[in-house]
N, CA, C and O atoms as a Tripos MOL2 file, in Angstrom:
@<TRIPOS>MOLECULE
protein
  308   307    77     0     0
PROTEIN
NO_CHARGES

@<TRIPOS>ATOM
      1 N          -1.0910  -11.0670   19.2680 N.3       1 UNK1
      2 CA         -0.5760  -10.4250   18.0700 C.3       1 UNK1
      3 C           0.9260  -10.1780   18.2210 C.2       1 UNK1
      4 O           1.3930   -9.7520   19.2770 O.2       1 UNK1
      5 N           1.6500  -10.4420   17.1810 N.am      2 UNK2
      6 CA          3.0870  -10.1880   17.2170 C.3       2 UNK2
      7 C           3.3530   -8.7320   16.8620 C.2       2 UNK2
      8 O           2.5020   -8.0740   16.2640 O.2       2 UNK2
      9 N           4.5260   -8.2260   17.2250 N.am      3 UNK3
     10 CA          4.8520   -6.8480   16.8340 C.3       3 UNK3
     11 C           4.7830   -6.6390   15.3180 C.2       3 UNK3
     12 O           4.3620   -5.5770   14.8580 O.2       3 UNK3
     13 N           5.1970   -7.6540   14.5380 N.am      4 UNK4
     14 CA          5.1430   -7.5160   13.0770 C.3       4 UNK4
     15 C           3.7070   -7.4220   12.5900 C.2       4 UNK4
     16 O           3.4010   -6.5940   11.7330 O.2       4 UNK4
     17 N           2.8160   -8.2620   13.1260 N.am      5 UNK5
     18 CA          1.4260   -8.2030   12.6630 C.3       5 UNK5
     19 C           0.7630   -6.9040   13.0890 C.2       5 UNK5
     20 O          -0.0780   -6.3740   12.3630 O.2       5 UNK5
     21 N           1.1270   -6.3820   14.2580 N.am      6 UNK6
     22 CA          0.6080   -5.0840   14.6920 C.3       6 UNK6
     23 C           1.0840   -3.9840   13.7510 C.2       6 UNK6
     24 O           0.3070   -3.1030   13.3850 O.2       6 UNK6
     25 N           2.3510   -4.0270   13.3580 N.am      7 UNK7
     26 CA          2.8950   -3.0290   12.4360 C.3       7 UNK7
     27 C           2.2400   -3.1470   11.0620 C.2       7 UNK7
     28 O           1.9370   -2.1340   10.4310 O.2       7 UNK7
     29 N           2.0200   -4.3690   10.5990 N.am      8 UNK8
     30 CA          1.3550   -4.5670    9.3050 C.3       8 UNK8
     31 C          -0.0560   -3.9960    9.3530 C.2       8 UNK8
     32 O          -0.4750   -3.2960    8.4310 O.2       8 UNK8
     33 N          -0.7910   -4.2920   10.4210 N.am      9 UNK9
     34 CA         -2.1510   -3.7550   10.5610 C.3       9 UNK9
     35 C          -2.1490   -2.2330   10.5800 C.2       9 UNK9
     36 O          -3.0230   -1.6030    9.9830 O.2       9 UNK9
     37 N          -1.1820   -1.6430   11.2550 N.am     10 UNK10
     38 CA         -1.0730   -0.1850   11.3030 C.3      10 UNK10
     39 C          -0.7760    0.3800    9.9160 C.2      10 UNK10
     40 O          -1.3700    1.3780    9.5080 O.2      10 UNK10
     41 N           0.1390   -0.2580    9.1950 N.am     11 UNK11
     42 CA          0.4590    0.1840    7.8340 C.3      11 UNK11
     43 C          -0.7600    0.0560    6.9300 C.2      11 UNK11
     44 O          -1.0180    0.9420    6.1150 O.2      11 UNK11
     45 N          -1.5110   -1.0320    7.0600 N.am     12 UNK12
     46 CA         -2.7230   -1.2200    6.2570 C.3      12 UNK12
     47 C          -3.7040   -0.0820    6.5110 C.2      12 UNK12
     48 O          -4.2550    0.4840    5.5670 O.2      12 UNK12
     49 N          -3.9220    0.2550    7.7650 N.am     13 UNK13
     50 CA         -4.8670    1.3250    8.0890 C.3      13 UNK13
     51 C          -4.4090    2.6650    7.5150 C.2      13 UNK13
     52 O          -5.2240    3.4360    7.0100 O.2      13 UNK13
     53 N          -3.1160    2.9380    7.5920 N.am     14 UNK14
     54 CA         -2.6040    4.2010    7.0550 C.3      14 UNK14
     55 C          -2.6720    4.2360    5.5270 C.2      14 UNK14
     56 O          -2.9640    5.2800    4.9450 O.2      14 UNK14
     57 N          -2.4080    3.1190    4.8870 N.am     15 UNK15
     58 CA         -2.5280    3.0570    3.4250 C.3      15 UNK15
     59 C          -3.9830    3.2610    3.0200 C.2      15 UNK15
     60 O          -4.2640    4.0110    2.0850 O.2      15 UNK15
     61 N          -4.9080    2.6030    3.7110 N.am     16 UNK16
     62 CA         -6.3340    2.7880    3.4180 C.3      16 UNK16
     63 C          -6.7400    4.2520    3.5660 C.2      16 UNK16
     64 O          -7.4590    4.7870    2.7220 O.2      16 UNK16
     65 N          -6.2860    4.8920    4.6220 N.am     17 UNK17
     66 CA         -6.6270    6.2970    4.8480 C.3      17 UNK17
     67 C          -6.0440    7.1780    3.7430 C.2      17 UNK17
     68 O          -6.7090    8.0990    3.2700 O.2      17 UNK17
     69 N          -4.8150    6.9030    3.3330 N.am     18 UNK18
     70 CA         -4.1810    7.6880    2.2750 C.3      18 UNK18
     71 C          -4.9620    7.5580    0.9770 C.2      18 UNK18
     72 O          -5.2600    8.5560    0.3200 O.2      18 UNK18
     73 N          -5.2890    6.3300    0.6120 N.am     19 UNK19
     74 CA         -5.9970    6.0820   -0.6480 C.3      19 UNK19
     75 C          -7.4240    6.6380   -0.5880 C.2      19 UNK19
     76 O          -7.9410    7.1060   -1.6030 O.2      19 UNK19
     77 N          -8.0560    6.5940    0.5650 N.am     20 UNK20
     78 CA         -9.4070    7.1510    0.6950 C.3      20 UNK20
     79 C          -9.4020    8.6520    0.4210 C.2      20 UNK20
     80 O         -10.3410    9.1790   -0.1770 O.2      20 UNK20
     81 N          -8.3590    9.3330    0.8530 N.am     21 UNK21
     82 CA         -8.2620   10.7720    0.6280 C.3      21 UNK21
     83 C          -7.7000   11.1520   -0.7260 C.2      21 UNK21
     84 O          -7.8630   12.2870   -1.1740 O.2      21 UNK21
     85 N          -7.0440   10.2140   -1.3770 N.am     22 UNK22
     86 CA         -6.4080   10.4510   -2.6800 C.3      22 UNK22
     87 C          -6.6680    9.2380   -3.5680 C.2      22 UNK22
     88 O          -5.7440    8.4770   -3.8560 O.2      22 UNK22
     89 N          -7.9060    9.0510   -4.0030 N.am     23 UNK23
     90 CA         -8.2760    7.8030   -4.6870 C.3      23 UNK23
     91 C          -7.5690    7.5540   -6.0190 C.2      23 UNK23
     92 O          -7.5730    6.4240   -6.5070 O.2      23 UNK23
     93 N          -6.9670    8.5720   -6.6140 N.am     24 UNK24
     94 CA         -6.2790    8.3830   -7.8960 C.3      24 UNK24
     95 C          -4.7670    8.2510   -7.7260 C.2      24 UNK24
     96 O          -4.0290    8.2630   -8.7110 O.2      24 UNK24
     97 N          -4.3080    8.1260   -6.4910 N.am     25 UNK25
     98 CA         -2.8740    8.0330   -6.2460 C.3      25 UNK25
     99 C          -2.3360    6.6690   -6.6750 C.2      25 UNK25
    100 O          -3.0410    5.6600   -6.6350 O.2      25 UNK25
    101 N          -1.0840    6.6690   -7.0790 N.am     26 UNK26
    102 CA         -0.3610    5.4440   -7.4330 C.3      26 UNK26
    103 C           1.1080    5.7150   -7.1670 C.2      26 UNK26
    104 O           1.5980    6.8100   -7.4430 O.2      26 UNK26
    105 N           1.8140    4.7280   -6.6350 N.am     27 UNK27
    106 CA          3.2220    4.9440   -6.3330 C.3      27 UNK27
    107 C           3.9450    3.6120   -6.2390 C.2      27 UNK27
    108 O           3.3330    2.5480   -6.1440 O.2      27 UNK27
    109 N           5.2630    3.7060   -6.2700 N.am     28 UNK28
    110 CA          6.1210    2.5390   -6.0800 C.3      28 UNK28
    111 C           6.1810    2.2010   -4.5940 C.2      28 UNK28
    112 O           5.7190    2.9700   -3.7510 O.2      28 UNK28
    113 N           6.7430    1.0650   -4.2920 N.am     29 UNK29
    114 CA          6.9300    0.6800   -2.8950 C.3      29 UNK29
    115 C           7.7340    1.7450   -2.1490 C.2      29 UNK29
    116 O           7.3860    2.1220   -1.0300 O.2      29 UNK29
    117 N           8.8080    2.2270   -2.7720 N.am     30 UNK30
    118 CA          9.6260    3.2510   -2.1200 C.3      30 UNK30
    119 C           8.8580    4.5560   -1.9350 C.2      30 UNK30
    120 O           8.9920    5.2150   -0.9040 O.2      30 UNK30
    121 N           8.0570    4.9300   -2.9290 N.am     31 UNK31
    122 CA          7.2410    6.1370   -2.8100 C.3      31 UNK31
    123 C           6.2030    6.0140   -1.7140 C.2      31 UNK31
    124 O           5.9660    6.9610   -0.9640 O.2      31 UNK31
    125 N           5.5860    4.8540   -1.6210 N.am     32 UNK32
    126 CA          4.6020    4.6220   -0.5590 C.3      32 UNK32
    127 C           5.2840    4.7200    0.8010 C.2      32 UNK32
    128 O           4.7570    5.3350    1.7280 O.2      32 UNK32
    129 N           6.4560    4.1090    0.9100 N.am     33 UNK33
    130 CA          7.1910    4.1560    2.1740 C.3      33 UNK33
    131 C           7.4940    5.5960    2.5840 C.2      33 UNK33
    132 O           7.3140    5.9670    3.7440 O.2      33 UNK33
    133 N           7.9520    6.4000    1.6320 N.am     34 UNK34
    134 CA          8.3590    7.7700    1.9530 C.3      34 UNK34
    135 C           7.1850    8.7310    2.0450 C.2      34 UNK34
    136 O           7.0640    9.4610    3.0290 O.2      34 UNK34
    137 N           6.3180    8.7440    1.0370 N.am     35 UNK35
    138 CA          5.3050    9.7910    0.9350 C.3      35 UNK35
    139 C           3.9780    9.4270    1.5820 C.2      35 UNK35
    140 O           3.3460   10.2750    2.2110 O.2      35 UNK35
    141 N           3.5530    8.1980    1.4400 N.am     36 UNK36
    142 CA          2.2660    7.8070    2.0210 C.3      36 UNK36
    143 C           2.4030    7.5220    3.5090 C.2      36 UNK36
    144 O           1.5090    7.8380    4.2930 O.2      36 UNK36
    145 N           3.5380    6.9160    3.8980 N.am     37 UNK37
    146 CA          3.6960    6.4470    5.2750 C.3      37 UNK37
    147 C           4.7810    7.1850    6.0530 C.2      37 UNK37
    148 O           5.0480    6.8510    7.2070 O.2      37 UNK37
    149 N           5.3990    8.1710    5.4440 N.am     38 UNK38
    150 CA          6.3590    9.0110    6.1600 C.3      38 UNK38
    151 C           7.6010    8.3120    6.6770 C.2      38 UNK38
    152 O           8.2210    8.7750    7.6350 O.2      38 UNK38
    153 N           7.9720    7.2010    6.0530 N.am     39 UNK39
    154 CA          9.2030    6.5160    6.4370 C.3      39 UNK39
    155 C           9.1520    5.8080    7.7840 C.2      39 UNK39
    156 O          10.1980    5.4900    8.3500 O.2      39 UNK39
    157 N           7.9600    5.5570    8.3070 N.am     40 UNK40
    158 CA          7.8670    4.9900    9.6550 C.3      40 UNK40
    159 C           7.8230    3.4670    9.7250 C.2      40 UNK40
    160 O           7.8130    2.9070   10.8210 O.2      40 UNK40
    161 N           7.7950    2.7850    8.5770 N.am     41 UNK41
    162 CA          7.7420    1.3200    8.5750 C.3      41 UNK41
    163 C           8.8790    0.7550    7.7340 C.2      41 UNK41
    164 O           9.2560    1.3510    6.7250 O.2      41 UNK41
    165 N           9.4320   -0.3920    8.1380 N.am     42 UNK42
    166 CA         10.4340   -1.0550    7.3000 C.3      42 UNK42
    167 C           9.7980   -1.6100    6.0260 C.2      42 UNK42
    168 O           8.5960   -1.8680    5.9690 O.2      42 UNK42
    169 N          10.6200   -1.7800    5.0340 N.am     43 UNK43
    170 CA         10.1620   -2.2350    3.7170 C.3      43 UNK43
    171 C           9.3580   -3.5380    3.7890 C.2      43 UNK43
    172 O           8.3310   -3.6630    3.1220 O.2      43 UNK43
    173 N           9.8130   -4.5060    4.5900 N.am     44 UNK44
    174 CA          9.1140   -5.7950    4.6410 C.3      44 UNK44
    175 C           7.7110   -5.6700    5.2370 C.2      44 UNK44
    176 O           6.8180   -6.4340    4.8730 O.2      44 UNK44
    177 N           7.5110   -4.7290    6.1370 N.am     45 UNK45
    178 CA          6.1770   -4.4880    6.7060 C.3      45 UNK45
    179 C           5.2680   -3.9000    5.6310 C.2      45 UNK45
    180 O           4.1140   -4.3070    5.4970 O.2      45 UNK45
    181 N           5.7880   -2.9470    4.8680 N.am     46 UNK46
    182 CA          4.9940   -2.3160    3.8060 C.3      46 UNK46
    183 C           4.6550   -3.3340    2.7250 C.2      46 UNK46
    184 O           3.5220   -3.3730    2.2430 O.2      46 UNK46
    185 N           5.6270   -4.1570    2.3400 N.am     47 UNK47
    186 CA          5.3590   -5.1940    1.3340 C.3      47 UNK47
    187 C           4.2480   -6.1250    1.8030 C.2      47 UNK47
    188 O           3.3530   -6.4630    1.0280 O.2      47 UNK47
    189 N           4.2990   -6.5380    3.0530 N.am     48 UNK48
    190 CA          3.2700   -7.4370    3.5930 C.3      48 UNK48
    191 C           1.9100   -6.7490    3.6120 C.2      48 UNK48
    192 O           0.8980   -7.3660    3.2800 O.2      48 UNK48
    193 N           1.8820   -5.4790    3.9970 N.am     49 UNK49
    194 CA          0.6160   -4.7320    4.0250 C.3      49 UNK49
    195 C           0.0350   -4.5970    2.6220 C.2      49 UNK49
    196 O          -1.1620   -4.8020    2.4230 O.2      49 UNK49
    197 N           0.8750   -4.2540    1.6540 N.am     50 UNK50
    198 CA          0.4030   -4.1040    0.2780 C.3      50 UNK50
    199 C          -0.1220   -5.4270   -0.2680 C.2      50 UNK50
    200 O          -1.1550   -5.4560   -0.9370 O.2      50 UNK50
    201 N           0.5750   -6.5100    0.0100 N.am     51 UNK51
    202 CA          0.1250   -7.8210   -0.4710 C.3      51 UNK51
    203 C          -1.2070   -8.2150    0.1610 C.2      51 UNK51
    204 O          -2.0580   -8.8020   -0.5080 O.2      51 UNK51
    205 N          -1.3960   -7.9010    1.4360 N.am     52 UNK52
    206 CA         -2.6790   -8.2030    2.0780 C.3      52 UNK52
    207 C          -3.8000   -7.3780    1.4560 C.2      52 UNK52
    208 O          -4.8990   -7.8880    1.2360 O.2      52 UNK52
    209 N          -3.5290   -6.1150    1.1750 N.am     53 UNK53
    210 CA         -4.5400   -5.2650    0.5410 C.3      53 UNK53
    211 C          -4.8350   -5.7390   -0.8840 C.2      53 UNK53
    212 O          -5.9740   -5.6550   -1.3420 O.2      53 UNK53
    213 N          -3.8180   -6.2320   -1.5780 N.am     54 UNK54
    214 CA         -4.0330   -6.7820   -2.9260 C.3      54 UNK54
    215 C          -4.8780   -8.0490   -2.8480 C.2      54 UNK54
    216 O          -5.8070   -8.2270   -3.6350 O.2      54 UNK54
    217 N          -4.5610   -8.9190   -1.9120 N.am     55 UNK55
    218 CA         -5.3150  -10.1670   -1.7490 C.3      55 UNK55
    219 C          -6.7740   -9.8940   -1.3870 C.2      55 UNK55
    220 O          -7.6600  -10.6750   -1.7330 O.2      55 UNK55
    221 N          -7.0180   -8.7920   -0.6930 N.am     56 UNK56
    222 CA         -8.3820   -8.4140   -0.3050 C.3      56 UNK56
    223 C          -9.1190   -7.6780   -1.4240 C.2      56 UNK56
    224 O         -10.2980   -7.3520   -1.2840 O.2      56 UNK56
    225 N          -8.4190   -7.4150   -2.5440 N.am     57 UNK57
    226 CA         -9.0480   -6.7300   -3.6700 C.3      57 UNK57
    227 C          -9.1290   -5.2250   -3.5170 C.2      57 UNK57
    228 O          -9.8690   -4.5680   -4.2490 O.2      57 UNK57
    229 N          -8.3740   -4.6650   -2.5720 N.am     58 UNK58
    230 CA         -8.4120   -3.2220   -2.3450 C.3      58 UNK58
    231 C          -7.3860   -2.4660   -3.1820 C.2      58 UNK58
    232 O          -7.6420   -1.3410   -3.6100 O.2      58 UNK58
    233 N          -6.2330   -3.0740   -3.4140 N.am     59 UNK59
    234 CA         -5.1780   -2.4540   -4.2140 C.3      59 UNK59
    235 C          -4.7940   -3.3980   -5.3420 C.2      59 UNK59
    236 O          -5.0560   -4.5990   -5.3000 O.2      59 UNK59
    237 N          -4.1610   -2.8090   -6.3550 N.am     60 UNK60
    238 CA         -3.5800   -3.6260   -7.4160 C.3      60 UNK60
    239 C          -2.1750   -3.1360   -7.6930 C.2      60 UNK60
    240 O          -1.8370   -1.9790   -7.4450 O.2      60 UNK60
    241 N          -1.3590   -4.0490   -8.2160 N.am     61 UNK61
    242 CA          0.0110   -3.7320   -8.6070 C.3      61 UNK61
    243 C           0.0470   -3.7710  -10.1230 C.2      61 UNK61
    244 O          -0.3420   -4.7630  -10.7390 O.2      61 UNK61
    245 N           0.5170   -2.6830  -10.7180 N.am     62 UNK62
    246 CA          0.6170   -2.6010  -12.1720 C.3      62 UNK62
    247 C           2.0560   -2.2660  -12.5420 C.2      62 UNK62
    248 O           2.8150   -1.7550  -11.7190 O.2      62 UNK62
    249 N           2.4230   -2.5580  -13.7830 N.am     63 UNK63
    250 CA          3.7570   -2.2190  -14.2540 C.3      63 UNK63
    251 C           3.6390   -1.1740  -15.3460 C.2      63 UNK63
    252 O           2.9230   -1.3570  -16.3300 O.2      63 UNK63
    253 N           4.3500   -0.0810  -15.1560 N.am     64 UNK64
    254 CA          4.3870    1.0020  -16.1380 C.3      64 UNK64
    255 C           5.8460    1.4070  -16.3130 C.2      64 UNK64
    256 O           6.5200    1.7780  -15.3510 O.2      64 UNK64
    257 N           6.3200    1.3310  -17.5450 N.am     65 UNK65
    258 CA          7.6980    1.7280  -17.8250 C.3      65 UNK65
    259 C           8.7300    0.9520  -17.0280 C.2      65 UNK65
    260 O           9.7630    1.5030  -16.6470 O.2      65 UNK65
    261 N           8.4600   -0.3210  -16.7740 N.am     66 UNK66
    262 CA          9.4060   -1.1380  -16.0330 C.3      66 UNK66
    263 C           9.3640   -0.9380  -14.5310 C.2      66 UNK66
    264 O          10.1700   -1.5230  -13.8070 O.2      66 UNK66
    265 N           8.4420   -0.1240  -14.0540 N.am     67 UNK67
    266 CA          8.3090    0.1260  -12.6090 C.3      67 UNK67
    267 C           6.9950   -0.4470  -12.1100 C.2      67 UNK67
    268 O           5.9700   -0.3530  -12.7860 O.2      67 UNK67
    269 N           7.0280   -1.0340  -10.9420 N.am     68 UNK68
    270 CA          5.8040   -1.5560  -10.3430 C.3      68 UNK68
    271 C           5.1650   -0.4710   -9.4880 C.2      68 UNK68
    272 O           5.7880    0.0830   -8.5810 O.2      68 UNK68
    273 N           3.9110   -0.1840   -9.8010 N.am     69 UNK69
    274 CA          3.1520    0.8150   -9.0540 C.3      69 UNK69
    275 C           1.9880    0.1490   -8.3450 C.2      69 UNK69
    276 O           1.4250   -0.8340   -8.8270 O.2      69 UNK69
    277 N           1.6440    0.6910   -7.2120 N.am     70 UNK70
    278 CA          0.4870    0.2530   -6.4430 C.3      70 UNK70
    279 C          -0.5650    1.3370   -6.5000 C.2      70 UNK70
    280 O          -0.2540    2.5240   -6.4040 O.2      70 UNK70
    281 N          -1.8250    0.9240   -6.6580 N.am     71 UNK71
    282 CA         -2.9310    1.8780   -6.6850 C.3      71 UNK71
    283 C          -4.2060    1.1820   -6.2210 C.2      71 UNK71
    284 O          -4.2610   -0.0390   -6.0790 O.2      71 UNK71
    285 N          -5.2270    2.0030   -5.9920 N.am     72 UNK72
    286 CA         -6.5180    1.4480   -5.5940 C.3      72 UNK72
    287 C          -7.0560    0.5850   -6.7240 C.2      72 UNK72
    288 O          -6.9280    0.9310   -7.8980 O.2      72 UNK72
    289 N          -7.6450   -0.5190   -6.3680 N.am     73 UNK73
    290 CA         -8.2810   -1.3960   -7.3550 C.3      73 UNK73
    291 C          -9.4440   -0.6300   -7.9860 C.2      73 UNK73
    292 O         -10.3140   -0.1450   -7.2620 O.2      73 UNK73
    293 N          -9.4830   -0.5080   -9.3170 N.am     74 UNK74
    294 CA        -10.6040    0.1990   -9.9550 C.3      74 UNK74
    295 C         -11.9360   -0.4730   -9.6370 C.2      74 UNK74
    296 O         -12.0210   -1.6950   -9.5140 O.2      74 UNK74
    297 N         -12.9550    0.3390   -9.5080 N.am     75 UNK75
    298 CA        -14.2950   -0.1780   -9.2520 C.3      75 UNK75
    299 C         -14.8670   -0.7210  -10.5560 C.2      75 UNK75
    300 O         -14.6770   -0.1080  -11.6060 O.2      75 UNK75
    301 N         -15.5590   -1.8500  -10.5170 N.am     76 UNK76
    302 CA        -16.1400   -2.4050  -11.7450 C.3      76 UNK76
    303 C         -17.2200   -1.4990  -12.3210 C.2      76 UNK76
    304 O         -17.9330   -0.8020  -11.5970 O.2      76 UNK76
    305 N         -17.3160   -1.5310  -13.6430 N.am     77 UNK77
    306 CA        -18.3730   -0.8060  -14.3350 C.3      77 UNK77
    307 C         -17.9860    0.5540  -14.6370 C.2      77 UNK77
    308 O         -18.7680    1.3030  -15.2220 O.2      77 UNK77
@<TRIPOS>BOND
     1     1     2 1
     2     2     3 1
     3     3     4 2
     4     3     5 am
     5     5     6 1
     6     6     7 1
     7     7     8 2
     8     7     9 am
     9     9    10 1
    10    10    11 1
    11    11    12 2
    12    11    13 am
    13    13    14 1
    14    14    15 1
    15    15    16 2
    16    15    17 am
    17    17    18 1
    18    18    19 1
    19    19    20 2
    20    19    21 am
    21    21    22 1
    22    22    23 1
    23    23    24 2
    24    23    25 am
    25    25    26 1
    26    26    27 1
    27    27    28 2
    28    27    29 am
    29    29    30 1
    30    30    31 1
    31    31    32 2
    32    31    33 am
    33    33    34 1
    34    34    35 1
    35    35    36 2
    36    35    37 am
    37    37    38 1
    38    38    39 1
    39    39    40 2
    40    39    41 am
    41    41    42 1
    42    42    43 1
    43    43    44 2
    44    43    45 am
    45    45    46 1
    46    46    47 1
    47    47    48 2
    48    47    49 am
    49    49    50 1
    50    50    51 1
    51    51    52 2
    52    51    53 am
    53    53    54 1
    54    54    55 1
    55    55    56 2
    56    55    57 am
    57    57    58 1
    58    58    59 1
    59    59    60 2
    60    59    61 am
    61    61    62 1
    62    62    63 1
    63    63    64 2
    64    63    65 am
    65    65    66 1
    66    66    67 1
    67    67    68 2
    68    67    69 am
    69    69    70 1
    70    70    71 1
    71    71    72 2
    72    71    73 am
    73    73    74 1
    74    74    75 1
    75    75    76 2
    76    75    77 am
    77    77    78 1
    78    78    79 1
    79    79    80 2
    80    79    81 am
    81    81    82 1
    82    82    83 1
    83    83    84 2
    84    83    85 am
    85    85    86 1
    86    86    87 1
    87    87    88 2
    88    87    89 am
    89    89    90 1
    90    90    91 1
    91    91    92 2
    92    91    93 am
    93    93    94 1
    94    94    95 1
    95    95    96 2
    96    95    97 am
    97    97    98 1
    98    98    99 1
    99    99   100 2
   100    99   101 am
   101   101   102 1
   102   102   103 1
   103   103   104 2
   104   103   105 am
   105   105   106 1
   106   106   107 1
   107   107   108 2
   108   107   109 am
   109   109   110 1
   110   110   111 1
   111   111   112 2
   112   111   113 am
   113   113   114 1
   114   114   115 1
   115   115   116 2
   116   115   117 am
   117   117   118 1
   118   118   119 1
   119   119   120 2
   120   119   121 am
   121   121   122 1
   122   122   123 1
   123   123   124 2
   124   123   125 am
   125   125   126 1
   126   126   127 1
   127   127   128 2
   128   127   129 am
   129   129   130 1
   130   130   131 1
   131   131   132 2
   132   131   133 am
   133   133   134 1
   134   134   135 1
   135   135   136 2
   136   135   137 am
   137   137   138 1
   138   138   139 1
   139   139   140 2
   140   139   141 am
   141   141   142 1
   142   142   143 1
   143   143   144 2
   144   143   145 am
   145   145   146 1
   146   146   147 1
   147   147   148 2
   148   147   149 am
   149   149   150 1
   150   150   151 1
   151   151   152 2
   152   151   153 am
   153   153   154 1
   154   154   155 1
   155   155   156 2
   156   155   157 am
   157   157   158 1
   158   158   159 1
   159   159   160 2
   160   159   161 am
   161   161   162 1
   162   162   163 1
   163   163   164 2
   164   163   165 am
   165   165   166 1
   166   166   167 1
   167   167   168 2
   168   167   169 am
   169   169   170 1
   170   170   171 1
   171   171   172 2
   172   171   173 am
   173   173   174 1
   174   174   175 1
   175   175   176 2
   176   175   177 am
   177   177   178 1
   178   178   179 1
   179   179   180 2
   180   179   181 am
   181   181   182 1
   182   182   183 1
   183   183   184 2
   184   183   185 am
   185   185   186 1
   186   186   187 1
   187   187   188 2
   188   187   189 am
   189   189   190 1
   190   190   191 1
   191   191   192 2
   192   191   193 am
   193   193   194 1
   194   194   195 1
   195   195   196 2
   196   195   197 am
   197   197   198 1
   198   198   199 1
   199   199   200 2
   200   199   201 am
   201   201   202 1
   202   202   203 1
   203   203   204 2
   204   203   205 am
   205   205   206 1
   206   206   207 1
   207   207   208 2
   208   207   209 am
   209   209   210 1
   210   210   211 1
   211   211   212 2
   212   211   213 am
   213   213   214 1
   214   214   215 1
   215   215   216 2
   216   215   217 am
   217   217   218 1
   218   218   219 1
   219   219   220 2
   220   219   221 am
   221   221   222 1
   222   222   223 1
   223   223   224 2
   224   223   225 am
   225   225   226 1
   226   226   227 1
   227   227   228 2
   228   227   229 am
   229   229   230 1
   230   230   231 1
   231   231   232 2
   232   231   233 am
   233   233   234 1
   234   234   235 1
   235   235   236 2
   236   235   237 am
   237   237   238 1
   238   238   239 1
   239   239   240 2
   240   239   241 am
   241   241   242 1
   242   242   243 1
   243   243   244 2
   244   243   245 am
   245   245   246 1
   246   246   247 1
   247   247   248 2
   248   247   249 am
   249   249   250 1
   250   250   251 1
   251   251   252 2
   252   251   253 am
   253   253   254 1
   254   254   255 1
   255   255   256 2
   256   255   257 am
   257   257   258 1
   258   258   259 1
   259   259   260 2
   260   259   261 am
   261   261   262 1
   262   262   263 1
   263   263   264 2
   264   263   265 am
   265   265   266 1
   266   266   267 1
   267   267   268 2
   268   267   269 am
   269   269   270 1
   270   270   271 1
   271   271   272 2
   272   271   273 am
   273   273   274 1
   274   274   275 1
   275   275   276 2
   276   275   277 am
   277   277   278 1
   278   278   279 1
   279   279   280 2
   280   279   281 am
   281   281   282 1
   282   282   283 1
   283   283   284 2
   284   283   285 am
   285   285   286 1
   286   286   287 1
   287   287   288 2
   288   287   289 am
   289   289   290 1
   290   290   291 1
   291   291   292 2
   292   291   293 am
   293   293   294 1
   294   294   295 1
   295   295   296 2
   296   295   297 am
   297   297   298 1
   298   298   299 1
   299   299   300 2
   300   299   301 am
   301   301   302 1
   302   302   303 1
   303   303   304 2
   304   303   305 am
   305   305   306 1
   306   306   307 1
   307   307   308 2
@<TRIPOS>SUBSTRUCTURE
     1 UNK1         2 RESIDUE 1 A UNK
     2 UNK2         6 RESIDUE 1 A UNK
     3 UNK3        10 RESIDUE 1 A UNK
     4 UNK4        14 RESIDUE 1 A UNK
     5 UNK5        18 RESIDUE 1 A UNK
     6 UNK6        22 RESIDUE 1 A UNK
     7 UNK7        26 RESIDUE 1 A UNK
     8 UNK8        30 RESIDUE 1 A UNK
     9 UNK9        34 RESIDUE 1 A UNK
    10 UNK10       38 RESIDUE 1 A UNK
    11 UNK11       42 RESIDUE 1 A UNK
    12 UNK12       46 RESIDUE 1 A UNK
    13 UNK13       50 RESIDUE 1 A UNK
    14 UNK14       54 RESIDUE 1 A UNK
    15 UNK15       58 RESIDUE 1 A UNK
    16 UNK16       62 RESIDUE 1 A UNK
    17 UNK17       66 RESIDUE 1 A UNK
    18 UNK18       70 RESIDUE 1 A UNK
    19 UNK19       74 RESIDUE 1 A UNK
    20 UNK20       78 RESIDUE 1 A UNK
    21 UNK21       82 RESIDUE 1 A UNK
    22 UNK22       86 RESIDUE 1 A UNK
    23 UNK23       90 RESIDUE 1 A UNK
    24 UNK24       94 RESIDUE 1 A UNK
    25 UNK25       98 RESIDUE 1 A UNK
    26 UNK26      102 RESIDUE 1 A UNK
    27 UNK27      106 RESIDUE 1 A UNK
    28 UNK28      110 RESIDUE 1 A UNK
    29 UNK29      114 RESIDUE 1 A UNK
    30 UNK30      118 RESIDUE 1 A UNK
    31 UNK31      122 RESIDUE 1 A UNK
    32 UNK32      126 RESIDUE 1 A UNK
    33 UNK33      130 RESIDUE 1 A UNK
    34 UNK34      134 RESIDUE 1 A UNK
    35 UNK35      138 RESIDUE 1 A UNK
    36 UNK36      142 RESIDUE 1 A UNK
    37 UNK37      146 RESIDUE 1 A UNK
    38 UNK38      150 RESIDUE 1 A UNK
    39 UNK39      154 RESIDUE 1 A UNK
    40 UNK40      158 RESIDUE 1 A UNK
    41 UNK41      162 RESIDUE 1 A UNK
    42 UNK42      166 RESIDUE 1 A UNK
    43 UNK43      170 RESIDUE 1 A UNK
    44 UNK44      174 RESIDUE 1 A UNK
    45 UNK45      178 RESIDUE 1 A UNK
    46 UNK46      182 RESIDUE 1 A UNK
    47 UNK47      186 RESIDUE 1 A UNK
    48 UNK48      190 RESIDUE 1 A UNK
    49 UNK49      194 RESIDUE 1 A UNK
    50 UNK50      198 RESIDUE 1 A UNK
    51 UNK51      202 RESIDUE 1 A UNK
    52 UNK52      206 RESIDUE 1 A UNK
    53 UNK53      210 RESIDUE 1 A UNK
    54 UNK54      214 RESIDUE 1 A UNK
    55 UNK55      218 RESIDUE 1 A UNK
    56 UNK56      222 RESIDUE 1 A UNK
    57 UNK57      226 RESIDUE 1 A UNK
    58 UNK58      230 RESIDUE 1 A UNK
    59 UNK59      234 RESIDUE 1 A UNK
    60 UNK60      238 RESIDUE 1 A UNK
    61 UNK61      242 RESIDUE 1 A UNK
    62 UNK62      246 RESIDUE 1 A UNK
    63 UNK63      250 RESIDUE 1 A UNK
    64 UNK64      254 RESIDUE 1 A UNK
    65 UNK65      258 RESIDUE 1 A UNK
    66 UNK66      262 RESIDUE 1 A UNK
    67 UNK67      266 RESIDUE 1 A UNK
    68 UNK68      270 RESIDUE 1 A UNK
    69 UNK69      274 RESIDUE 1 A UNK
    70 UNK70      278 RESIDUE 1 A UNK
    71 UNK71      282 RESIDUE 1 A UNK
    72 UNK72      286 RESIDUE 1 A UNK
    73 UNK73      290 RESIDUE 1 A UNK
    74 UNK74      294 RESIDUE 1 A UNK
    75 UNK75      298 RESIDUE 1 A UNK
    76 UNK76      302 RESIDUE 1 A UNK
    77 UNK77      306 RESIDUE 1 A UNK
């Protein structure tokens, strides 16, 4: 494992934990970096983690008022 992939995996786990405890949360990339992850990861690591979670169907990216927000993928039904 490379240091980047280890950091991405760590960010993914922390994002999952945050969303599990706050299932209605939604934030921008910058908000996630600051508030969800405490500023401990570089932007490119967070972007990669979010994209992996989106590809896995766990998160979605939506646009509201010209801003891109990330949130938990709604459950069907």
